[in-house]
C-alpha positions as YAML, in Angstrom:
chain: A
units: angstrom
residues:
- id: 1
  name: MET
  ca: [-20.87, 84.27, 19.95]
- id: 2
  name: LYS
  ca: [-17.15, 84.27, 19.05]
- id: 3
  name: LEU
  ca: [-16.79, 81.97, 22.39]
- id: 4
  name: ILE
  ca: [-18.94, 79.42, 20.53]
- id: 5
  name: HIS
  ca: [-17.34, 80.00, 17.14]
- id: 6
  name: PHE
  ca: [-13.68, 79.81, 18.23]
- id: 7
  name: LEU
  ca: [-14.78, 76.78, 20.36]
- id: 8
  name: THR
  ca: [-16.48, 74.96, 17.40]
- id: 9
  name: ASN
  ca: [-13.53, 75.92, 14.88]
- id: 10
  name: LYS
  ca: [-11.49, 74.20, 17.77]
- id: 11
  name: SER
  ca: [-13.86, 70.98, 18.10]
- id: 12
  name: PHE
  ca: [-13.58, 70.75, 14.06]
- id: 13
  name: ILE
  ca: [-10.04, 70.33, 14.22]
- id: 14
  name: ALA
  ca: [-9.59, 68.29, 16.89]
- id: 15
  name: TYR
  ca: [-12.15, 66.40, 15.09]
- id: 16
  name: SER
  ca: [-10.48, 66.10, 11.78]
- id: 17
  name: VAL
  ca: [-6.56, 65.13, 13.22]
- id: 18
  name: LEU
  ca: [-8.32, 62.33, 15.32]
- id: 19
  name: LEU
  ca: [-10.28, 61.15, 11.77]
- id: 20
  name: LEU
  ca: [-7.06, 61.69, 10.19]
- id: 21
  name: ILE
  ca: [-5.05, 59.39, 12.72]
- id: 22
  name: ALA
  ca: [-7.83, 56.59, 12.39]
- id: 23
  name: ILE
  ca: [-7.57, 56.57, 8.58]
- id: 24
  name: ASN
  ca: [-3.74, 56.29, 8.90]
- id: 25
  name: VAL
  ca: [-3.53, 53.52, 11.41]
- id: 26
  name: SER
  ca: [-6.53, 51.68, 9.29]
- id: 27
  name: GLY
  ca: [-4.42, 51.60, 5.73]
- id: 28
  name: GLN
  ca: [-1.32, 50.75, 7.93]
- id: 29
  name: ASN
  ca: [-3.28, 47.50, 9.23]
- id: 30
  name: SER
  ca: [-5.64, 47.23, 5.93]
- id: 31
  name: PRO
  ca: [-5.48, 43.20, 4.58]
- id: 32
  name: ALA
  ca: [-4.91, 44.95, 1.30]
- id: 33
  name: GLY
  ca: [-1.63, 46.09, 1.78]
- id: 34
  name: ASP
  ca: [1.82, 44.59, 0.60]
- id: 35
  name: SER
  ca: [3.05, 42.59, 3.28]
- id: 36
  name: VAL
  ca: [-0.45, 40.69, 3.32]
- id: 37
  name: LEU
  ca: [-0.27, 39.98, -0.80]
- id: 38
  name: SER
  ca: [3.41, 38.34, 0.48]
- id: 39
  name: SER
  ca: [2.51, 36.12, 2.86]
- id: 40
  name: ALA
  ca: [-0.39, 34.86, 0.48]
- id: 41
  name: GLU
  ca: [2.24, 34.65, -1.64]
- id: 42
  name: ILE
  ca: [4.25, 32.47, 0.53]
- id: 43
  name: VAL
  ca: [1.11, 30.26, 1.70]
- id: 44
  name: THR
  ca: [0.58, 29.77, -2.34]
- id: 45
  name: VAL
  ca: [4.28, 28.62, -2.93]
- id: 46
  name: ASP
  ca: [4.20, 26.56, 0.38]
- id: 47
  name: THR
  ca: [1.37, 24.49, -0.46]
- id: 48
  name: ALA
  ca: [2.65, 24.02, -4.51]
- id: 49
  name: SER
  ca: [6.21, 22.74, -2.38]
- id: 50
  name: TYR
  ca: [4.22, 20.51, -0.47]
- id: 51
  name: LYS
  ca: [3.47, 16.81, -1.89]
- id: 52
  name: THR
  ca: [0.93, 14.61, 0.35]
- id: 53
  name: HIS
  ca: [1.54, 10.69, -0.13]
- id: 54
  name: SER
  ca: [-1.49, 9.66, -1.48]
- id: 55
  name: PRO
  ca: [-2.55, 6.12, -0.49]
- id: 56
  name: HIS
  ca: [-4.88, 6.71, -3.36]
- id: 57
  name: LYS
  ca: [-2.37, 6.99, -6.28]
- id: 58
  name: ALA
  ca: [-0.05, 4.28, -5.08]
- id: 59
  name: THR
  ca: [-3.74, 1.91, -4.85]
- id: 60
  name: ILE
  ca: [-4.22, 2.63, -8.86]
- id: 61
  name: TYR
  ca: [-0.70, 2.57, -9.36]
- id: 62
  name: SER
  ca: [-0.67, -1.07, -8.27]
- id: 63
  name: LEU
  ca: [-3.88, -1.83, -10.38]
- id: 64
  name: ILE
  ca: [-2.43, -0.23, -13.13]
- id: 65
  name: LEU
  ca: [0.83, -2.73, -12.87]
- id: 66
  name: PRO
  ca: [1.82, -4.66, -9.74]
- id: 67
  name: GLY
  ca: [4.62, -3.00, -8.23]
- id: 68
  name: LEU
  ca: [4.45, 0.85, -9.66]
- id: 69
  name: GLY
  ca: [2.59, 1.44, -5.81]
- id: 70
  name: GLN
  ca: [5.40, -0.16, -3.90]
- id: 71
  name: ALA
  ca: [7.91, 1.96, -6.61]
- id: 72
  name: TYR
  ca: [5.62, 4.96, -5.62]
- id: 73
  name: ASN
  ca: [6.14, 4.00, -1.79]
- id: 74
  name: LYS
  ca: [10.05, 3.87, -2.54]
- id: 75
  name: LYS
  ca: [9.75, 0.20, -1.58]
- id: 76
  name: TYR
  ca: [11.91, -1.38, -4.16]
- id: 77
  name: TRP
  ca: [12.96, -4.31, -2.36]
- id: 78
  name: LYS
  ca: [9.28, -5.84, -2.52]
- id: 79
  name: ILE
  ca: [9.35, -5.71, -6.38]
- id: 80
  name: PRO
  ca: [11.13, -8.64, -7.11]
- id: 81
  name: ILE
  ca: [9.37, -10.76, -4.99]
- id: 82
  name: ILE
  ca: [5.62, -9.19, -6.28]
- id: 83
  name: TYR
  ca: [7.66, -10.69, -9.76]
- id: 84
  name: ALA
  ca: [9.46, -13.86, -8.16]
- id: 85
  name: GLY
  ca: [5.26, -14.46, -7.03]
- id: 86
  name: PHE
  ca: [3.74, -14.10, -10.41]
- id: 87
  name: GLY
  ca: [6.66, -15.93, -11.79]
- id: 88
  name: VAL
  ca: [5.69, -19.07, -9.37]
- id: 89
  name: PHE
  ca: [2.51, -19.17, -10.25]
- id: 90
  name: TYR
  ca: [2.45, -19.15, -14.13]
- id: 91
  name: TYR
  ca: [4.87, -21.80, -13.90]
- id: 92
  name: PHE
  ca: [2.32, -23.70, -12.38]
- id: 93
  name: ILE
  ca: [-0.98, -22.57, -14.11]
- id: 94
  name: SER
  ca: [1.70, -23.68, -17.50]
- id: 95
  name: PHE
  ca: [2.12, -27.29, -16.25]
- id: 96
  name: ASN
  ca: [-0.61, -28.08, -15.06]
- id: 97
  name: HIS
  ca: [-2.51, -26.94, -18.03]
- id: 98
  name: LYS
  ca: [-0.31, -28.66, -19.91]
- id: 99
  name: GLU
  ca: [-1.16, -31.94, -18.08]
- id: 100
  name: TYR
  ca: [-4.99, -31.40, -18.39]
- id: 101
  name: ILE
  ca: [-4.68, -31.52, -22.44]
- id: 102
  name: MET
  ca: [-2.50, -34.43, -21.79]
- id: 103
  name: TRP
  ca: [-4.77, -36.10, -19.73]
- id: 104
  name: ARG
  ca: [-8.41, -35.03, -20.91]
- id: 105
  name: ASP
  ca: [-6.73, -35.67, -24.89]
- id: 106
  name: ALA
  ca: [-6.03, -39.46, -23.36]
- id: 107
  name: TYR
  ca: [-8.92, -39.61, -22.31]
- id: 108
  name: TYR
  ca: [-11.32, -38.89, -24.79]
- id: 109
  name: HIS
  ca: [-9.52, -40.68, -27.40]
- id: 110
  name: ALA
  ca: [-9.88, -43.42, -25.16]
- id: 111
  name: LEU
  ca: [-13.47, -43.38, -24.84]
- id: 112
  name: VAL
  ca: [-13.97, -43.99, -28.87]
- id: 113
  name: ASN
  ca: [-10.61, -46.44, -29.39]
- id: 114
  name: ASP
  ca: [-11.36, -49.53, -30.72]
- id: 115
  name: GLY
  ca: [-7.89, -49.93, -31.11]
- id: 116
  name: SER
  ca: [-7.67, -49.04, -34.53]
- id: 117
  name: GLU
  ca: [-6.06, -46.08, -33.99]
- id: 118
  name: PRO
  ca: [-2.87, -45.47, -32.25]
- id: 119
  name: PRO
  ca: [-3.10, -43.56, -28.70]
- id: 120
  name: VAL
  ca: [-2.53, -39.96, -28.81]
- id: 121
  name: ASN
  ca: [-0.17, -39.84, -26.48]
- id: 122
  name: GLU
  ca: [2.03, -41.77, -23.51]
- id: 123
  name: TYR
  ca: [-1.20, -41.52, -21.28]
- id: 124
  name: GLU
  ca: [-2.91, -43.12, -23.06]
- id: 125
  name: GLU
  ca: [-0.81, -45.96, -23.75]
- id: 126
  name: LEU
  ca: [-0.32, -46.26, -20.55]
- id: 127
  name: TYR
  ca: [-3.86, -46.54, -19.45]
- id: 128
  name: GLY
  ca: [-5.47, -46.53, -21.92]
- id: 129
  name: SER
  ca: [-8.01, -49.58, -20.59]
- id: 130
  name: ARG
  ca: [-8.73, -47.41, -17.83]
- id: 131
  name: THR
  ca: [-10.48, -44.71, -18.58]
- id: 132
  name: ASP
  ca: [-11.15, -43.65, -15.13]
- id: 133
  name: ILE
  ca: [-7.82, -43.32, -14.30]
- id: 134
  name: LEU
  ca: [-7.19, -40.62, -17.08]
- id: 135
  name: LYS
  ca: [-10.52, -39.47, -16.06]
- id: 136
  name: ASP
  ca: [-9.36, -38.46, -12.50]
- id: 137
  name: GLN
  ca: [-5.53, -37.14, -13.16]
- id: 138
  name: LYS
  ca: [-7.97, -35.16, -16.21]
- id: 139
  name: ASN
  ca: [-10.05, -33.67, -13.06]
- id: 140
  name: TYR
  ca: [-6.88, -33.45, -10.77]
- id: 141
  name: TYR
  ca: [-4.68, -31.10, -13.10]
- id: 142
  name: ARG
  ca: [-7.51, -28.95, -14.28]
- id: 143
  name: ARG
  ca: [-8.10, -28.59, -10.75]
- id: 144
  name: ASN
  ca: [-4.73, -27.85, -9.85]
- id: 145
  name: ARG
  ca: [-5.05, -25.14, -12.70]
- id: 146
  name: ASP
  ca: [-8.04, -22.82, -11.69]
- id: 147
  name: LEU
  ca: [-6.66, -22.88, -7.60]
- id: 148
  name: THR
  ca: [-3.23, -21.80, -9.19]
- id: 149
  name: TYR
  ca: [-5.28, -19.17, -11.04]
- id: 150
  name: ILE
  ca: [-7.28, -17.87, -8.08]
- id: 151
  name: LEU
  ca: [-4.14, -17.95, -6.01]
- id: 152
  name: THR
  ca: [-2.83, -15.92, -9.06]
- id: 153
  name: GLY
  ca: [-5.98, -13.26, -8.42]
- id: 154
  name: ILE
  ca: [-5.26, -13.20, -4.80]
- id: 155
  name: TRP
  ca: [-1.66, -12.50, -4.99]
- id: 156
  name: TYR
  ca: [-2.38, -9.43, -7.34]
- id: 157
  name: ILE
  ca: [-4.79, -8.64, -4.73]
- id: 158
  name: LEU
  ca: [-2.46, -8.31, -1.90]
- id: 159
  name: ASN
  ca: [0.53, -6.60, -4.50]
- id: 160
  name: VAL
  ca: [-2.31, -3.63, -4.20]
- id: 161
  name: LEU
  ca: [-2.97, -3.81, -0.61]
- id: 162
  name: ASP
  ca: [0.89, -3.62, 0.37]
- id: 163
  name: ALA
  ca: [0.95, -0.60, -1.54]
- id: 164
  name: THR
  ca: [-2.06, 0.81, 0.33]
- id: 165
  name: VAL
  ca: [-1.04, 0.04, 3.65]
- id: 166
  name: ASP
  ca: [2.57, 1.08, 2.55]
- id: 167
  name: ALA
  ca: [1.35, 4.57, 1.65]
- id: 168
  name: HIS
  ca: [-1.04, 4.90, 5.04]
- id: 169
  name: LEU
  ca: [1.92, 4.14, 7.01]
- id: 170
  name: PHE
  ca: [5.01, 6.63, 4.76]
- id: 171
  name: THR
  ca: [4.90, 9.48, 7.30]
- id: 172
  name: TRP
  ca: [4.51, 7.16, 10.32]
- id: 173
  name: GLU
  ca: [7.25, 8.04, 12.37]
- id: 174
  name: VAL
  ca: [8.74, 5.56, 14.29]
- id: 175
  name: ASP
  ca: [11.38, 6.42, 17.36]
- id: 176
  name: GLU
  ca: [14.66, 5.83, 16.78]
- id: 177
  name: ASP
  ca: [14.66, 4.35, 20.40]
- id: 178
  name: LEU
  ca: [12.30, 1.54, 19.93]
- id: 179
  name: THR
  ca: [14.43, -1.84, 20.79]
- id: 180
  name: LEU
  ca: [13.83, -5.55, 21.55]
- id: 181
  name: GLN
  ca: [17.00, -6.25, 24.21]
- id: 182
  name: TRP
  ca: [17.27, -9.55, 25.35]
- id: 183
  name: GLU
  ca: [19.90, -11.10, 28.32]
- id: 184
  name: PRO
  ca: [20.06, -13.98, 30.58]
- id: 185
  name: ALA
  ca: [18.73, -13.32, 33.64]
- id: 186
  name: VAL
  ca: [18.61, -15.41, 36.96]
- id: 187
  name: TYR
  ca: [15.13, -15.32, 39.41]
- id: 188
  name: GLU
  ca: [15.83, -15.87, 43.22]
- id: 189
  name: PRO
  ca: [14.60, -18.92, 44.65]
- id: 190
  name: VAL
  ca: [11.09, -19.12, 45.85]
- id: 191
  name: TYR
  ca: [9.66, -20.64, 48.70]
- id: 192
  name: GLY
  ca: [12.61, -22.34, 49.32]
- id: 193
  name: TYR
  ca: [13.51, -23.40, 45.73]
- id: 194
  name: LYS
  ca: [16.86, -23.28, 43.81]
- id: 195
  name: LEU
  ca: [17.93, -20.16, 41.71]
- id: 196
  name: ASN
  ca: [16.36, -20.36, 38.32]
- id: 197
  name: GLY
  ca: [17.50, -19.62, 35.38]
- id: 198
  name: GLY
  ca: [16.07, -17.47, 32.15]
- id: 199
  name: LEU
  ca: [15.40, -14.95, 29.23]
- id: 200
  name: LYS
  ca: [14.97, -11.84, 30.00]
- id: 201
  name: LEU
  ca: [13.50, -9.63, 26.89]
- id: 202
  name: THR
  ca: [13.35, -5.70, 27.61]
- id: 203
  name: LEU
  ca: [11.47, -3.30, 24.93]
- id: 204
  name: ASN
  ca: [12.38, 0.38, 25.19]
- id: 205
  name: PHE
  ca: [9.96, 2.39, 23.70]
...
């Protein structure tokens, strides 16, 4: 009985030691330790400091103000081109609208004028007896004005698309070794023909 009691006590002690070792190892590898918290903090800091380039933002910026998306994409050289285009369209809209108003007034006044009133402008003075010319010119400048409105809208849409595409390609890496070289070349005669000269293009990528 003493032997059994001794063995039992020895087993209990051995199990206790093994249990303490297991708990100690488990505590060192626990995800609640300081090292894990430090890793989480590092991940949080890295995630907060990493800013992605958003095509959605570039699109919204260009919709709000043309050229703002290009500034977001750091393509500042495109902004003067965008506003130069809008300036050209504004000029043609103003010019065609002014001409349309003058031809329209001349046409409608010529229709009711029996000669008792002076012409409203030089167009009626020149073509007062030819109302067909006045009408054609009125319609011509109205069409030009409306077409310029449409082209202005297309230019605005292109500004948005350009900003969106540039934002998608913002992180696109282009190999610096991408080169296109050209050099003169001489080709060997084929089937008895003379030497031929030409241009050789080489694309490295």
